[in-house]
N, CA, C and O of each residue as an XYZ file, in Angstrom:
468
protein
N       5.642      5.908     -2.074
C       4.974      6.856     -1.057
C       3.808      7.513     -1.123
O       2.908      7.036     -0.432
N       3.561      8.467     -1.751
C       2.440      8.674     -2.675
C       1.315      7.391     -2.458
O       0.522      7.131     -1.553
N       1.694      6.655     -3.895
C       1.009      5.976     -3.891
C      -0.323      5.253     -2.718
O      -1.536      5.117     -2.556
N       1.185      4.933     -2.071
C       0.843      4.077     -0.837
C      -0.079      4.922     -0.121
O      -0.842      4.205      0.527
N      -0.347      6.248      0.044
C      -0.833      6.752      1.219
C      -2.366      7.135     -0.224
O      -3.252      7.769      0.348
N      -2.597      6.974     -1.185
C      -3.489      7.563     -2.709
C      -4.608      5.884     -1.943
O      -5.790      5.783     -1.617
N      -3.597      5.019     -1.948
C      -4.802      4.178     -1.424
C      -4.994      3.698     -0.222
O      -5.566      2.615     -0.094
N      -4.720      4.143      0.455
C      -4.932      4.253      2.109
C      -6.381      4.976      2.120
O      -7.438      4.573      2.606
N      -6.050      6.324      1.342
C      -7.247      7.282      1.539
C      -8.162      6.649      0.974
O      -9.190      6.478      1.630
N      -8.077      5.977     -0.722
C      -8.856      5.274     -1.517
C      -9.932      4.607     -0.601
O     -11.158      4.677     -0.525
N      -8.351      3.518      0.465
C      -9.734      2.827      1.347
C     -10.549      2.756      2.451
O     -11.332      1.924      2.910
N     -10.044      4.163      2.841
C     -11.154      5.120      3.778
C     -11.962      5.541      2.737
O     -12.724      4.622      2.436
N     -12.114      6.416      2.130
C     -13.258      6.583      1.223
C     -14.602      5.561      1.431
O     -15.795      5.550      1.733
N     -13.222      4.541      0.949
C     -14.501      3.097      0.634
C     -15.359      2.660      1.492
O     -16.462      2.149      1.301
N     -14.577      2.977      2.834
C     -15.307      2.436      4.181
C     -16.430      3.316      4.873
O     -17.254      3.067      5.753
N     -16.096      4.587      4.029
C     -16.793      5.451      4.859
C     -18.371      5.590      4.659
O     -18.613      5.437      3.462
N     -19.306      5.780      5.254
C     -20.558      6.009      5.135
C     -21.348      7.018      4.028
O     -22.558      7.018      4.250
N     -21.148      7.455      3.450
C     -21.336      8.082      2.577
C     -21.274      7.532      1.398
O     -22.187      7.587      0.574
N     -19.960      6.842      1.196
C     -19.574      5.730     -0.263
C     -20.876      4.219     -0.260
O     -21.576      3.617     -1.075
N     -20.544      4.192      1.335
C     -21.513      2.500      1.301
C     -23.493      2.947      1.149
O     -24.393      2.248      0.681
N     -23.556      4.257      1.717
C     -24.638      5.188      1.292
C     -25.293      5.287     -0.134
O     -26.471      5.337     -0.487
N     -24.111      5.297     -0.823
C     -24.612      5.506     -2.402
C     -24.098      4.333     -3.006
O     -24.529      4.189     -4.150
N     -23.453      3.595     -2.690
C     -23.197      2.694     -3.430
C     -24.853      1.967     -3.331
O     -25.722      1.787     -4.184
N     -24.765      1.640     -1.690
C     -26.446      1.343     -2.105
C     -27.313      1.957     -2.685
O     -28.161      1.115     -2.981
N     -27.744      3.292     -3.166
C     -29.173      4.129     -4.094
C     -28.397      3.642     -5.134
O     -29.178      3.020     -5.854
N     -26.965      3.576     -5.732
C     -26.808      3.372     -7.154
C     -27.177      1.827     -7.034
O     -27.555      1.343     -8.101
N     -27.138      0.853     -5.819
C     -27.698     -0.731     -6.255
C     -29.865     -0.422     -6.833
O     -30.422     -0.751     -7.880
N     -30.521      0.395     -5.419
C     -31.631      0.499     -5.762
C     -31.834      1.021     -6.970
O     -32.803      0.575     -7.585
N     -31.096      1.958     -7.549
C     -31.458      2.306     -9.365
C     -31.346      1.029    -10.218
O     -31.888      0.924    -11.318
N     -30.918      0.470     -9.881
C     -30.304     -0.412    -10.558
C     -31.794     -1.725    -10.519
O     -32.286     -2.190    -11.546
N     -32.047     -1.924     -9.727
C     -33.202     -3.026     -9.133
C     -34.502     -2.536     -9.297
O     -35.456     -3.313     -9.260
N     -34.703     -0.884     -9.539
C     -36.295     -0.538     -9.663
C     -36.203     -0.021    -11.159
O     -35.501      0.872    -11.636
N     -37.461     -1.160    -11.956
C     -37.485     -1.490    -13.402
C     -38.068     -0.330    -13.811
O     -37.984     -0.244    -15.036
N     -38.789      0.876    -13.168
C     -39.503      2.497    -13.886
C     -38.596      3.040    -13.464
O     -38.513      4.169    -13.948
N     -37.487      2.714    -12.467
C     -36.279      3.826    -12.557
C     -35.367      3.317    -13.790
O     -34.736      4.295    -14.191
N     -35.108      2.372    -14.414
C     -34.249      2.008    -15.230
C     -34.466      2.480    -16.289
O     -33.647      3.007    -17.044
N     -36.067      2.271    -16.509
C     -36.875      2.428    -17.836
C     -36.873      4.131    -18.054
O     -36.672      4.552    -19.193
N     -37.143      5.269    -16.728
C     -36.759      6.109    -17.146
C     -35.221      6.479    -17.393
O     -35.098      7.434    -18.159
N     -34.075      5.963    -16.939
C     -32.890      6.085    -16.547
C     -32.849      6.587    -18.399
O     -32.995      7.647    -19.009
N     -32.584      5.235    -18.751
C     -32.931      4.969    -20.063
C     -33.503      6.184    -21.043
O     -32.883      6.642    -22.003
N     -34.770      6.591    -20.612
C     -35.449      7.813    -21.814
C     -34.406      8.789    -21.321
O     -34.137      9.487    -22.299
N     -33.651      9.200    -20.236
C     -33.058     10.587    -20.087
C     -31.890     10.273    -21.228
O     -31.482     11.027    -22.111
N     -31.368      8.505    -20.826
C     -30.260      9.141    -21.485
C     -30.328      8.526    -23.195
O     -29.354      7.842    -23.508
N     -31.301      8.711    -24.180
C     -31.869      8.480    -25.295
C     -32.345      9.855    -25.526
O     -31.653     10.384    -26.396
N     -33.264     10.629    -25.076
C     -33.125     12.252    -25.490
C     -31.829     12.658    -25.234
O     -31.262     13.073    -26.244
N     -30.956     12.684    -23.892
C     -29.668     13.437    -24.102
C     -28.678     13.492    -25.350
O     -27.823     14.246    -25.816
N     -29.344     12.132    -25.655
C     -28.165     11.733    -27.002
C     -28.808     12.227    -28.054
O     -28.140     12.789    -28.921
N     -29.800     12.152    -28.150
C     -30.679     12.996    -29.400
C     -30.601     14.058    -29.508
O     -30.704     14.494    -30.654
N     -30.308     15.347    -28.006
C     -30.301     16.582    -28.118
C     -28.785     16.671    -28.467
O     -28.615     17.271    -29.529
N     -27.453     16.177    -27.782
C     -26.272     16.496    -27.687
C     -25.901     16.546    -29.808
O     -25.064     17.166    -30.464
N     -27.170     15.427    -30.264
C     -26.774     14.930    -31.498
C     -27.143     16.432    -32.135
O     -26.173     17.098    -32.497
N     -28.458     17.008    -32.298
C     -28.733     17.922    -33.212
C     -27.711     18.958    -32.611
O     -27.092     19.444    -33.557
N     -27.200     19.600    -31.169
C     -26.533     20.479    -31.052
C     -25.115     20.297    -31.556
O     -24.391     21.241    -31.870
N     -24.748     18.951    -31.617
C     -23.626     18.926    -32.417
C     -23.644     19.486    -33.867
O     -22.681     20.083    -34.348
N     -25.135     19.184    -34.716
C     -25.182     19.660    -36.106
C     -25.421     21.202    -35.842
O     -25.730     21.927    -36.787
N     -25.319     21.565    -34.917
C     -25.781     23.333    -35.273
C     -27.240     23.901    -35.443
O     -27.615     24.980    -35.900
N     -28.163     22.502    -34.773
C     -29.338     22.978    -34.596
C     -30.047     23.030    -32.870
O     -29.654     22.233    -32.019
N     -30.756     23.732    -32.673
C     -31.959     23.896    -31.677
C     -33.151     22.227    -31.306
O     -33.995     21.830    -32.110
N     -32.929     21.711    -30.250
C     -33.813     20.682    -30.049
C     -35.512     21.279    -29.768
O     -35.892     22.163    -29.001
N     -36.087     20.645    -30.458
C     -37.392     20.747    -31.272
C     -37.659     20.952    -28.888
O     -37.036     20.454    -27.950
N     -38.977     21.997    -28.971
C     -39.630     22.504    -27.896
C     -40.109     21.173    -27.170
O     -40.109     21.177    -25.939
N     -40.558     19.916    -27.926
C     -41.133     18.325    -27.614
C     -39.816     18.149    -26.732
O     -39.670     18.436    -25.544
N     -39.013     17.671    -27.509
C     -38.036     17.081    -26.974
C     -37.575     17.467    -25.817
O     -37.609     16.635    -24.910
N     -36.878     19.173    -25.467
C     -37.089     19.870    -24.616
C     -37.934     19.787    -23.389
O     -37.506     20.324    -22.366
N     -38.967     19.238    -23.378
C     -39.730     19.429    -22.539
C     -40.061     17.905    -22.205
O     -40.458     17.652    -21.067
N     -39.913     16.826    -23.180
C     -40.083     15.301    -22.880
C     -38.862     15.129    -21.654
O     -39.076     14.668    -20.533
N     -37.652     15.577    -22.124
C     -36.275     15.493    -21.510
C     -36.647     15.964    -20.268
O     -36.838     14.995    -19.533
N     -36.887     17.275    -19.553
C     -37.292     18.151    -18.717
C     -38.485     17.672    -17.497
O     -38.585     18.086    -16.342
N     -39.452     16.496    -18.335
C     -40.327     15.520    -17.457
C     -39.577     14.282    -17.355
O     -39.740     13.738    -16.263
N     -38.949     13.781    -18.005
C     -38.494     12.660    -17.602
C     -37.497     12.908    -16.627
O     -37.177     11.954    -15.918
N     -36.960     13.967    -16.456
C     -35.777     14.090    -15.534
C     -36.409     14.532    -14.244
O     -36.050     14.208    -13.112
N     -37.406     15.324    -14.582
C     -38.807     15.895    -13.185
C     -38.915     14.364    -12.578
O     -38.686     14.166    -11.384
N     -39.200     13.524    -13.280
C     -39.976     12.535    -12.890
C     -39.307     11.773    -11.959
O     -39.852     11.304    -10.960
N     -37.942     11.605    -12.296
C     -36.768     10.720    -11.861
C     -36.757     11.462    -10.467
O     -36.998     10.879     -9.410
N     -36.390     13.081    -10.589
C     -36.196     13.371     -9.005
C     -36.929     12.997     -8.509
O     -36.688     12.347     -7.491
N     -38.084     13.174     -8.899
C     -39.142     13.217     -7.803
C     -39.826     11.782     -6.625
O     -40.464     11.781     -5.572
N     -39.130     10.481     -7.725
C     -39.072      9.089     -7.711
C     -38.697      9.093     -5.697
O     -38.029      9.903     -5.054
N     -39.175      8.303     -5.393
C     -38.312      7.540     -4.487
C     -37.159      7.431     -4.046
O     -36.593      8.015     -3.122
N     -36.699      6.360     -5.010
C     -35.387      5.745     -5.599
C     -34.528      6.964     -6.099
O     -33.354      6.855     -5.747
N     -34.864      8.337     -6.982
C     -33.777      9.268     -7.858
C     -33.684      9.822     -6.539
O     -32.516     10.079     -6.248
N     -34.744     10.169     -5.395
C     -34.855     11.342     -4.485
C     -33.498     10.251     -3.253
O     -32.897     10.937     -2.427
N     -33.287      9.208     -3.271
C     -32.333      9.167     -2.106
C     -31.224      8.418     -3.141
O     -30.314      7.800     -2.590
N     -31.264      8.450     -4.621
C     -29.667      8.405     -4.880
C     -29.453      9.884     -5.091
O     -28.259     10.066     -5.330
N     -30.242     11.188     -5.098
C     -29.442     12.203     -5.462
C     -29.012     12.810     -3.749
O     -27.851     13.149     -3.516
N     -29.982     12.874     -2.777
C     -29.473     12.675     -1.410
C     -27.954     12.057     -1.100
O     -27.017     12.672     -0.590
N     -27.970     10.884     -1.479
C     -26.398      9.721     -0.983
C     -25.454     10.233     -2.407
O     -24.526      9.478     -2.698
N     -25.606     11.171     -3.076
C     -24.759     11.244     -3.915
C     -23.805     13.018     -3.992
O     -22.698     13.408     -4.363
N     -24.903     13.559     -3.467
C     -25.144     14.945     -2.640
C     -24.261     14.713     -1.462
O     -23.500     15.681     -1.458
N     -23.890     13.742     -0.213
C     -23.300     13.931      0.388
C     -22.183     13.331      0.354
O     -21.246     13.601      1.106
N     -22.169     12.115     -0.867
C     -20.207     11.294     -1.396
C     -20.170     13.014     -1.792
O     -19.522     13.626     -0.943
N     -20.666     13.813     -2.778
C     -19.637     14.515     -3.266
C     -19.376     16.160     -2.219
O     -18.579     17.057     -2.497
N     -20.278     16.114     -1.089
C     -19.460     16.742      0.094
C     -18.915     16.362      0.814
O     -18.712     17.148      1.740
N     -18.489     15.400      0.909
C     -17.467     14.306      1.105
C     -16.216     14.681      0.853
O     -15.388     15.034      1.692
N     -15.966     14.548     -1.176
C     -15.031     14.571     -1.535
C     -14.284     16.098     -1.909
O     -13.136     16.406     -2.230
N     -15.889     17.083     -1.635
C     -15.439     18.126     -1.539
C     -14.269     18.880     -0.325
O     -13.411     19.705     -0.637
N     -14.403     18.586      0.448
C     -13.761     18.058      1.645
C     -11.838     17.290      1.608
O     -10.673     17.500      1.947
N     -12.628     16.476      1.019
C     -11.341     15.842      0.959
C     -10.068     16.521      0.369
O      -9.025     16.746      0.982
N     -10.404     16.866     -1.208
C      -9.873     17.667     -2.024
C      -9.668     18.994     -1.028
O      -8.586     19.529     -1.270
N     -10.317     19.575     -0.116
C      -9.765     20.847      0.278
C      -8.655     20.485      1.157
O      -7.624     21.158      1.133
N      -8.795     19.363      2.019
C      -7.700     18.918      2.591
C      -6.343     18.276      2.357
O      -5.483     18.046      3.207
N      -6.296     17.950      0.641
C      -5.728     17.307      0.047
C      -4.564     18.964      0.053
O      -3.517     19.173      0.667
N      -5.468     19.986     -1.047
C      -4.866     21.001     -0.881
C      -4.360     21.648      0.263
O      -3.304     22.242      0.047
N      -4.830     21.719      1.513
C      -4.044     22.424      2.256
C      -2.807     21.637      3.109
O      -1.836     22.094      3.713
N      -3.282     20.233      2.883
C      -1.746     19.725      2.451
C      -0.421     19.666      1.667
O       0.747     19.380      1.926
N      -1.334     20.183      0.273
C      -0.331     21.025     -0.395
C       0.600     22.160     -0.578
O       1.697     22.377     -1.090
N      -0.431     22.857      0.141
C       0.295     24.353      0.388
C       0.731     24.264      0.986
O       1.598     25.134      0.898
N       0.968     23.360      2.354
C       1.873     23.303      3.384
C       3.079     22.782      2.999
O       4.074     23.359      3.436
N       3.235     21.827      2.283
C       4.122     21.036      1.299
C       4.798     21.623      0.713
O       5.787     21.027      0.286
N       4.661     22.885      0.422
C       5.490     24.069     -0.619
C       5.651     24.326     -0.056
O       6.741     23.780      0.111
N       5.455     25.157      1.078
C       6.314     26.193      2.066
C       6.859     25.488      2.915
O       7.031     26.099      3.970
N       7.203     24.482      2.917
C       8.357     23.614      3.767
C       9.564     23.393      3.834
O       9.657     22.180      4.024
N      10.712     23.903      3.785
C      12.187     23.339      3.804
C      12.347     22.436      4.219
O      13.541     22.220      4.012
N      11.811     21.367      4.902
C      11.903     19.615      5.066
C      11.410     19.135      3.848
O      10.378     19.217      3.181
N      13.068     18.337      3.765
C      12.205     17.350      2.094
C      12.413     15.605      2.897
O      13.478     15.188      3.353
N      11.322     14.974      2.883
C      11.118     14.297      3.120
C      10.893     12.717      1.995
O      10.128     12.739      1.031
N      11.717     11.468      2.382
C      11.744     10.593      1.390
C      11.057      9.749      1.425
O      10.783      9.163      0.377
N      10.465      9.322      2.730
C       9.806      8.105      3.401
C       7.828      8.335      3.174
O       7.053      7.490      3.624
């Protein structure tokens, strides 16, 4: 029963406007060559920073500045902004879904009625 309900919830979330907007924004990101290049640069710099931190070293100011600049450039691009808005809206939807699940769990935990179906 739980798995069926979970699949139903997943199907409804997949049909939501927020999910559809997020998928369109992700598709637009992948199709925009400039944005893809910015994302690749951010990922490369993030890996470099992670490696330095794993070795107990701090990134140089140049690396930190390059990373921050790349992130800012992505954020101010139209494609990046559209993705950020779509992601935020989807995250809000999922937060509400999780709140409702938690509320349902609390009610279920307090109920003396056992349901098997």
